[in-house]
N, CA, C and O atoms as a DFTB+ gen file, in Angstrom:
264 C
 N C O
     1  1    -106.124     161.556     -44.520
     2  2    -106.752     160.827     -43.451
     3  2    -106.848     161.716     -42.213
     4  3    -105.840     162.232     -41.729
     5  1    -108.045     161.887     -41.716
     6  2    -108.241     162.717     -40.547
     7  2    -108.154     161.877     -39.278
     8  3    -108.526     160.703     -39.257
     9  1    -107.660     162.501     -38.239
    10  2    -107.674     161.849     -36.934
    11  2    -109.064     162.011     -36.352
    12  3    -109.591     163.123     -36.298
    13  1    -109.660     160.919     -35.918
    14  2    -110.935     161.067     -35.240
    15  2    -110.665     161.311     -33.761
    16  3    -109.518     161.303     -33.313
    17  1    -111.731     161.525     -33.021
    18  2    -111.598     161.861     -31.610
    19  2    -110.877     160.764     -30.826
    20  3    -110.047     161.065     -29.967
    21  1    -111.180     159.504     -31.109
    22  2    -110.526     158.400     -30.396
    23  2    -109.025     158.362     -30.688
    24  3    -108.219     158.179     -29.776
    25  1    -108.651     158.536     -31.954
    26  2    -107.228     158.534     -32.312
    27  2    -106.507     159.705     -31.663
    28  3    -105.381     159.562     -31.185
    29  1    -107.154     160.859     -31.646
    30  2    -106.560     162.039     -31.015
    31  2    -106.367     161.803     -29.525
    32  3    -105.329     162.148     -28.962
    33  1    -107.371     161.216     -28.893
    34  2    -107.275     160.940     -27.459
    35  2    -106.142     159.958     -27.175
    36  3    -105.394     160.133     -26.213
    37  1    -106.014     158.932     -28.007
    38  2    -104.928     157.970     -27.827
    39  2    -103.564     158.640     -28.001
    40  3    -102.640     158.385     -27.229
    41  1    -103.444     159.490     -29.011
    42  2    -102.177     160.183     -29.254
    43  2    -101.838     161.096     -28.079
    44  3    -100.687     161.151     -27.645
    45  1    -102.824     161.802     -27.572
    46  2    -102.595     162.682     -26.426
    47  2    -102.199     161.858     -25.207
    48  3    -101.327     162.263     -24.438
    49  1    -102.828     160.719     -25.032
    50  2    -102.462     159.836     -23.923
    51  2    -101.028     159.359     -24.028
    52  3    -100.316     159.301     -23.025
    53  1    -100.592     159.015     -25.245
    54  2     -99.199     158.576     -25.443
    55  2     -98.232     159.716     -25.120
    56  3     -97.182     159.497     -24.515
    57  1     -98.588     160.914     -25.521
    58  2     -97.745     162.081     -25.236
    59  2     -97.672     162.314     -23.732
    60  3     -96.591     162.543     -23.187
    61  1     -98.817     162.256     -23.063
    62  2     -98.832     162.456     -21.610
    63  2     -97.984     161.417     -20.887
    64  3     -97.239     161.754     -19.967
    65  1     -98.093     160.149     -21.301
    66  2     -97.303     159.095     -20.660
    67  2     -95.806     159.294     -20.917
    68  3     -94.986     159.104     -20.019
    69  1     -95.463     159.674     -22.136
    70  2     -94.048     159.904     -22.454
    71  2     -93.504     161.085     -21.655
    72  3     -92.383     161.032     -21.148
    73  1     -94.289     162.141     -21.543
    74  2     -93.847     163.297     -20.759
    75  2     -93.713     162.928     -19.277
    76  3     -92.807     163.404     -18.593
    77  1     -94.601     162.094     -18.797
    78  2     -94.523     161.648     -17.411
    79  2     -93.249     160.833     -17.182
    80  3     -92.578     160.993     -16.161
    81  1     -92.919     159.957     -18.138
    82  2     -91.680     159.179     -18.019
    83  2     -90.460     160.094     -18.060
    84  3     -89.493     159.873     -17.330
    85  1     -90.498     161.114     -18.903
    86  2     -89.394     162.070     -18.963
    87  2     -89.240     162.796     -17.631
    88  3     -88.133     162.939     -17.112
    89  1     -90.361     163.250     -17.089
    90  2     -90.324     163.958     -15.817
    91  2     -89.745     163.072     -14.714
    92  3     -88.917     163.520     -13.921
    93  1     -90.178     161.831     -14.668
    94  2     -89.684     160.893     -13.657
    95  2     -88.184     160.655     -13.831
    96  3     -87.429     160.669     -12.858
    97  1     -87.762     160.438     -15.074
    98  2     -86.339     160.187     -15.326
    99  2     -85.483     161.392     -14.956
   100  3     -84.404     161.243     -14.383
   101  1     -85.965     162.573     -15.284
   102  2     -85.198     163.777     -14.959
   103  2     -85.154     164.016     -13.453
   104  3     -84.134     164.463     -12.928
   105  1     -86.245     163.725     -12.756
   106  2     -86.264     163.859     -11.300
   107  2     -85.291     162.875     -10.670
   108  3     -84.537     163.237      -9.766
   109  1     -85.303     161.630     -11.142
   110  2     -84.369     160.628     -10.624
   111  2     -82.927     161.032     -10.906
   112  3     -82.047     160.858     -10.062
   113  1     -82.697     161.564     -12.081
   114  2     -81.347     161.978     -12.450
   115  2     -80.868     163.115     -11.551
   116  3     -79.701     163.152     -11.160
   117  1     -81.762     164.034     -11.227
   118  2     -81.394     165.181     -10.390
   119  2     -81.080     164.762      -8.956
   120  3     -80.262     165.395      -8.289
   121  1     -81.723     163.705      -8.485
   122  2     -81.508     163.276      -7.101
   123  2     -80.446     162.193      -6.976
   124  3     -80.081     161.807      -5.865
   125  1     -79.955     161.707      -8.090
   126  2     -78.941     160.649      -8.096
   127  2     -77.572     161.245      -7.756
   128  3     -77.214     162.304      -8.273
   129  1     -76.803     160.571      -6.888
   130  2     -75.494     161.107      -6.510
   131  2     -74.396     160.913      -7.565
   132  3     -73.331     161.520      -7.459
   133  1     -74.642     160.080      -8.575
   134  2     -73.620     159.834      -9.603
   135  2     -73.280     161.132     -10.332
   136  3     -74.177     161.917     -10.642
   137  1     -71.977     161.372     -10.614
   138  2     -71.563     162.620     -11.250
   139  2     -72.003     162.755     -12.706
   140  3     -72.269     163.866     -13.166
   141  1     -72.081     161.668     -13.423
   142  2     -72.454     161.740     -14.839
   143  2     -73.520     160.698     -15.135
   144  3     -73.442     159.570     -14.649
   145  1     -74.529     161.077     -15.943
   146  2     -75.570     160.099     -16.269
   147  2     -75.025     158.991     -17.168
   148  3     -74.115     159.209     -17.968
   149  1     -75.591     157.822     -17.022
   150  2     -75.179     156.686     -17.844
   151  2     -75.647     156.884     -19.279
   152  3     -76.629     157.582     -19.531
   153  1     -74.946     156.273     -20.203
   154  2     -75.299     156.380     -21.615
   155  2     -76.695     155.847     -21.882
   156  3     -77.429     156.406     -22.697
   157  1     -77.070     154.764     -21.195
   158  2     -78.408     154.203     -21.376
   159  2     -79.481     155.197     -20.971
   160  3     -80.522     155.286     -21.622
   161  1     -79.238     155.947     -19.898
   162  2     -80.193     156.959     -19.457
   163  2     -80.369     158.027     -20.534
   164  3     -81.489     158.438     -20.836
   165  1     -79.267     158.464     -21.101
   166  2     -79.333     159.493     -22.140
   167  2     -80.067     158.979     -23.363
   168  3     -80.878     159.696     -23.949
   169  1     -79.791     157.749     -23.752
   170  2     -80.454     157.166     -24.916
   171  2     -81.943     157.021     -24.671
   172  3     -82.751     157.278     -25.563
   173  1     -82.307     156.613     -23.469
   174  2     -83.725     156.457     -23.131
   175  2     -84.431     157.810     -23.160
   176  3     -85.543     157.918     -23.677
   177  1     -83.792     158.837     -22.610
   178  2     -84.397     160.164     -22.628
   179  2     -84.546     160.686     -24.053
   180  3     -85.571     161.269     -24.406
   181  1     -83.526     160.474     -24.856
   182  2     -83.599     160.907     -26.256
   183  2     -84.728     160.195     -26.985
   184  3     -85.433     160.805     -27.789
   185  1     -84.903     158.920     -26.712
   186  2     -85.980     158.159     -27.345
   187  2     -87.342     158.676     -26.911
   188  3     -88.254     158.766     -27.733
   189  1     -87.498     159.015     -25.651
   190  2     -88.766     159.554     -25.158
   191  2     -89.058     160.910     -25.798
   192  3     -90.186     161.179     -26.211
   193  1     -88.044     161.751     -25.877
   194  2     -88.225     163.067     -26.506
   195  2     -88.619     162.895     -27.972
   196  3     -89.517     163.579     -28.463
   197  1     -87.949     161.989     -28.660
   198  2     -88.270     161.737     -30.068
   199  2     -89.704     161.225     -30.211
   200  3     -90.398     161.584     -31.162
   201  1     -90.148     160.389     -29.273
   202  2     -91.519     159.866     -29.327
   203  2     -92.536     160.989     -29.148
   204  3     -93.543     161.040     -29.854
   205  1     -92.271     161.883     -28.207
   206  2     -93.184     163.010     -27.974
   207  2     -93.226     163.914     -29.203
   208  3     -94.302     164.313     -29.649
   209  1     -92.073     164.231     -29.740
   210  2     -92.014     165.095     -30.917
   211  2     -92.723     164.441     -32.097
   212  3     -93.442     165.113     -32.837
   213  1     -92.529     163.146     -32.276
   214  2     -93.195     162.429     -33.359
   215  2     -94.704     162.478     -33.234
   216  3     -95.402     162.711     -34.221
   217  1     -95.214     162.259     -32.028
   218  2     -96.663     162.320     -31.815
   219  2     -97.195     163.722     -32.059
   220  3     -98.244     163.892     -32.682
   221  1     -96.479     164.727     -31.573
   222  2     -96.912     166.110     -31.792
   223  2     -96.897     166.462     -33.278
   224  3     -97.827     167.098     -33.774
   225  1     -95.858     166.055     -33.982
   226  2     -95.779     166.300     -35.421
   227  2     -96.951     165.647     -36.147
   228  3     -97.551     166.240     -37.044
   229  1     -97.265     164.421     -35.745
   230  2     -98.371     163.705     -36.366
   231  2     -99.693     164.435     -36.137
   232  3    -100.487     164.598     -37.064
   233  1     -99.924     164.872     -34.904
   234  2    -101.159     165.596     -34.599
   235  2    -101.250     166.924     -35.375
   236  3    -102.311     167.291     -35.880
   237  1    -100.132     167.619     -35.455
   238  2    -100.113     168.897     -36.165
   239  2    -100.389     168.676     -37.654
   240  3    -101.176     169.408     -38.254
   241  1     -99.750     167.681     -38.243
   242  2     -99.956     167.378     -39.662
   243  2    -101.405     167.018     -39.931
   244  3    -102.004     167.510     -40.887
   245  1    -101.969     166.163     -39.093
   246  2    -103.370     165.762     -39.277
   247  2    -104.313     166.945     -39.091
   248  3    -105.318     167.049     -39.794
   249  1    -103.998     167.846     -38.142
   250  2    -104.844     169.013     -37.922
   251  2    -104.801     169.945     -39.127
   252  3    -105.821     170.524     -39.499
   253  1    -103.642     170.094     -39.733
   254  2    -103.516     170.944     -40.919
   255  2    -104.266     170.360     -42.111
   256  3    -104.840     171.091     -42.919
   257  1    -104.252     169.027     -42.207
   258  2    -104.901     168.357     -43.336
   259  2    -106.396     168.145     -43.117
   260  3    -107.135     167.864     -44.061
   261  1    -106.835     168.281     -41.872
   262  2    -108.220     167.971     -41.538
   263  2    -109.136     169.100     -41.518
   264  3    -110.324     168.927     -41.246
């Protein structure tokens, strides 16, 4: 199954939004006075990273097959 242009655009949009959320979270973490990040923050960041990697893997696989 090939990714069409619309699917590719949607996937890229999801990646951009996830990266934007990561950037925002990391900026907030850097400016926060708390000495250690909360576990929920770490879990959320890990989930965002996994989402970005998953989308990139999907795009790469489809590009190789297409």
